[in-house]
DRENPA-112589 format. One record per residue (C-alpha): residue number from 1; y, x, z; residue in three letters. Coordinates in nm, 4 decimals, always signed. Each point is the difference from the previous one (the first is absolute). Example, Ala and Ser with C-alpha at 12.3 -4.5 7.8 and 13.67 -1.06 7.14 Angstrom:
2
[baro 1,[-0.4500,+1.2300,+0.7800],"Ala"]
[baro 2,[+0.3440,+0.1370,-0.0660],"Ser"]
END
This chain:
135
[baro 1,[+5.2966,+1.8564,+18.0740],"Met"]
[baro 2,[-0.1211,+0.3012,+0.2014],"Glu"]
[baro 3,[+0.3555,+0.1390,+0.0065],"Tyr"]
[baro 4,[+0.1388,-0.3235,+0.1388],"Leu"]
[baro 5,[-0.2704,-0.0184,+0.2662],"Ile"]
[baro 6,[+0.0655,+0.3625,+0.0980],"Gly"]
[baro 7,[+0.3730,-0.0674,+0.0316],"Leu"]
[baro 8,[-0.0537,-0.3178,+0.2021],"Ile"]
[baro 9,[-0.2471,+0.1713,+0.2308],"Leu"]
[baro 10,[+0.2372,+0.2940,+0.0548],"Ala"]
[baro 11,[+0.2855,-0.2368,+0.0892],"Val"]
[baro 12,[-0.2310,-0.1981,+0.2305],"Ala"]
[baro 13,[-0.1205,+0.3211,+0.1665],"Thr"]
[baro 14,[+0.3545,+0.1225,+0.0637],"Val"]
[baro 15,[+0.1158,-0.3421,+0.1237],"Cys"]
[baro 16,[-0.2956,-0.0337,+0.2367],"Leu"]
[baro 17,[+0.0278,+0.3587,+0.1240],"Ala"]
[baro 18,[+0.3732,-0.0398,+0.0561],"Thr"]
[baro 19,[-0.0339,-0.3428,+0.1588],"Gly"]
[baro 20,[-0.2614,+0.1002,+0.2565],"Val"]
[baro 21,[+0.1462,+0.3451,+0.0606],"Gly"]
[baro 22,[-0.2650,+0.2189,-0.1648],"Leu"]
[baro 23,[+0.2545,+0.1507,-0.2413],"Ala"]
[baro 24,[+0.2010,+0.1329,+0.2961],"Arg"]
[baro 25,[-0.2828,+0.2369,+0.0768],"Glu"]
[baro 26,[+0.0258,+0.3337,-0.1761],"Arg"]
[baro 27,[-0.3726,-0.0090,-0.0710],"Ser"]
[baro 28,[-0.0018,-0.3235,-0.2010],"Phe"]
[baro 29,[+0.0795,+0.1279,-0.3498],"Tyr"]
[baro 30,[-0.2045,+0.3218,+0.0362],"Pro"]
[baro 31,[-0.2977,-0.2116,+0.1077],"Thr"]
[baro 32,[+0.0404,-0.2262,-0.3024],"Val"]
[baro 33,[+0.0123,+0.3127,-0.2190],"Leu"]
[baro 34,[-0.3291,+0.1229,+0.1474],"Ile"]
[baro 35,[-0.1628,-0.3362,-0.0675],"Val"]
[baro 36,[+0.1240,-0.0374,-0.3596],"Val"]
[baro 37,[-0.0967,+0.3604,-0.0676],"Gly"]
[baro 38,[-0.3586,-0.0691,+0.1036],"Ser"]
[baro 39,[-0.0794,-0.2961,-0.2257],"Tyr"]
[baro 40,[-0.1146,+0.2138,-0.2915],"Tyr"]
[baro 41,[-0.2604,+0.1603,+0.2274],"Val"]
[baro 42,[-0.1248,-0.3503,+0.0776],"Leu"]
[baro 43,[-0.0156,-0.0840,-0.3709],"Phe"]
[baro 44,[-0.1955,+0.3203,-0.0651],"Ala"]
[baro 45,[-0.2425,-0.0900,+0.2786],"Ala"]
[baro 46,[-0.0448,-0.3468,-0.1489],"Met"]
[baro 47,[-0.0853,+0.1599,-0.3346],"Ala"]
[baro 48,[-0.2453,+0.2359,+0.1754],"Ala"]
[baro 49,[+0.1546,+0.3086,-0.1569],"Ser"]
[baro 50,[-0.0289,+0.3012,+0.2318],"Arg"]
[baro 51,[+0.2072,+0.2299,-0.2204],"Arg"]
[baro 52,[+0.2773,-0.2582,-0.0224],"Thr"]
[baro 53,[-0.0120,-0.0547,+0.3771],"Ile"]
[baro 54,[+0.0685,+0.3709,+0.0486],"Val"]
[baro 55,[+0.2844,+0.0071,-0.2543],"Val"]
[baro 56,[+0.1575,-0.3172,+0.1378],"Glu"]
[baro 57,[-0.0378,+0.1324,+0.3564],"Ser"]
[baro 58,[+0.1988,+0.3103,-0.0926],"Val"]
[baro 59,[+0.2754,-0.2146,-0.1519],"Val"]
[baro 60,[-0.0035,-0.2314,+0.3048],"Ala"]
[baro 61,[+0.0246,+0.3114,+0.2188],"Gly"]
[baro 62,[+0.3201,+0.1016,-0.1774],"Ile"]
[baro 63,[+0.1548,-0.3388,+0.0757],"Phe"]
[baro 64,[-0.1262,+0.0281,+0.3584],"Leu"]
[baro 65,[+0.1814,+0.3340,+0.0307],"Leu"]
[baro 66,[+0.3209,-0.1561,-0.1314],"Phe"]
[baro 67,[-0.0390,-0.2806,+0.2545],"Ala"]
[baro 68,[-0.0503,+0.2395,+0.2904],"Val"]
[baro 69,[+0.2748,+0.2365,-0.1124],"Phe"]
[baro 70,[+0.2358,-0.2924,-0.0562],"Gly"]
[baro 71,[-0.0798,-0.1444,+0.3413],"Phe"]
[baro 72,[+0.0418,+0.3334,+0.1762],"Lys"]
[baro 73,[+0.3031,+0.1293,-0.1934],"Arg"]
[baro 74,[+0.1836,-0.2345,-0.2331],"Asn"]
[baro 75,[-0.0847,-0.3489,-0.1261],"Leu"]
[baro 76,[+0.1444,+0.0837,-0.3426],"Trp"]
[baro 77,[-0.3336,+0.1701,-0.0692],"Phe"]
[baro 78,[-0.1647,-0.3387,+0.0551],"Val"]
[baro 79,[+0.2476,-0.1640,-0.2387],"Val"]
[baro 80,[-0.0803,+0.2600,-0.2658],"Ala"]
[baro 81,[-0.3742,-0.0357,+0.0555],"Ala"]
[baro 82,[+0.0026,-0.3817,-0.0109],"Leu"]
[baro 83,[+0.1969,-0.0070,-0.3235],"Ile"]
[baro 84,[-0.2026,+0.2938,-0.1313],"Gly"]
[baro 85,[-0.3241,-0.1796,+0.0835],"His"]
[baro 86,[+0.1192,-0.3050,-0.1903],"Gly"]
[baro 87,[+0.0737,+0.2128,-0.3057],"Met"]
[baro 88,[-0.3311,+0.1830,+0.0430],"Phe"]
[baro 89,[-0.1811,-0.3356,+0.0069],"Asp"]
[baro 90,[+0.1386,-0.0755,-0.3426],"Phe"]
[baro 91,[-0.1304,+0.3252,-0.1562],"Val"]
[baro 92,[-0.3018,+0.0538,+0.2263],"His"]
[baro 93,[-0.2516,-0.0974,-0.2685],"His"]
[baro 94,[+0.1223,+0.2820,-0.2261],"Phe"]
[baro 95,[-0.1019,+0.2604,+0.2595],"Phe"]
[baro 96,[-0.2872,-0.1443,+0.2024],"Ile"]
[baro 97,[-0.2864,-0.2128,-0.1269],"Asp"]
[baro 98,[-0.0681,-0.2484,+0.2777],"Asn"]
[baro 99,[-0.2095,-0.2921,-0.1281],"Pro"]
[baro 100,[+0.0472,-0.1920,+0.3252],"Gly"]
[baro 101,[+0.3728,-0.0589,-0.0551],"Val"]
[baro 102,[+0.0721,-0.3616,-0.0999],"Pro"]
[baro 103,[+0.1920,-0.0269,-0.3278],"His"]
[baro 104,[+0.2934,-0.1750,+0.1731],"Trp"]
[baro 105,[+0.0311,+0.2542,+0.2840],"Trp"]
[baro 106,[+0.2411,+0.2539,-0.1568],"Pro"]
[baro 107,[+0.2678,-0.2618,-0.0693],"Gly"]
[baro 108,[-0.0413,-0.1643,+0.3385],"Phe"]
[baro 109,[+0.0107,+0.3281,+0.1870],"Cys"]
[baro 110,[+0.2927,+0.1351,-0.2018],"Leu"]
[baro 111,[+0.2054,-0.3066,+0.0877],"Ala"]
[baro 112,[-0.1024,-0.0022,+0.3672],"Phe"]
[baro 113,[+0.0375,+0.3730,+0.0682],"Asp"]
[baro 114,[+0.3258,+0.0482,-0.1885],"Ala"]
[baro 115,[+0.1685,-0.3014,+0.1581],"Leu"]
[baro 116,[-0.1189,+0.0989,+0.3470],"Leu"]
[baro 117,[+0.1372,+0.3511,-0.0590],"Gly"]
[baro 118,[+0.3312,-0.1476,-0.1151],"Leu"]
[baro 119,[+0.0199,-0.2181,+0.3113],"Phe"]
[baro 120,[-0.0508,+0.3052,+0.2187],"Leu"]
[baro 121,[+0.2588,+0.1951,-0.2019],"Ala"]
[baro 122,[+0.2570,-0.2779,+0.0476],"Leu"]
[baro 123,[-0.0725,-0.0048,+0.3720],"Arg"]
[baro 124,[+0.0488,+0.3770,+0.0236],"Leu"]
[baro 125,[+0.3229,-0.0163,-0.2006],"Ile"]
[baro 126,[+0.1343,-0.2722,+0.2300],"Arg"]
[baro 127,[-0.1200,+0.1807,+0.3131],"His"]
[baro 128,[-0.0090,+0.3775,-0.0777],"Pro"]
[baro 129,[-0.0886,+0.0901,+0.3585],"His"]
[baro 130,[-0.3443,-0.1606,-0.0498],"Leu"]
[baro 131,[-0.1103,+0.2475,-0.2652],"Ser"]
[baro 132,[-0.0519,+0.3026,+0.2239],"Glu"]
[baro 133,[-0.2383,+0.0133,+0.2931],"Ala"]
[baro 134,[+0.1392,+0.0461,+0.3470],"Ala"]
[baro 135,[-0.0284,+0.3600,+0.1270],"Pro"]
END
């Protein structure tokens, strides 16, 4: 069920962002990447684990760097990071013990992140000029 909800929410997010014009802004997808990259820090804070907060903050920082670099240089970095974050969500528990993560989160986030990354990839394929930042 979490996969279906993630897919539906990703489609709804893209439809809303496209409909109201948010998706036209170069900053939209990088901003979403920063937000989805920060949730594990929130889960660590909810579990009151200082060590895990630090580890998750470092990982979130990596996704933040991809978001900034993608925004400043080429949105394909954001595509890679969104899809990569979705895959990371699925294997996260093998590498980082974060007791605050809900059991349904990895499936939900995998579906949401990967589909959002695919939507951005399709947009960049259809409109290649959007991928690189203006000089």
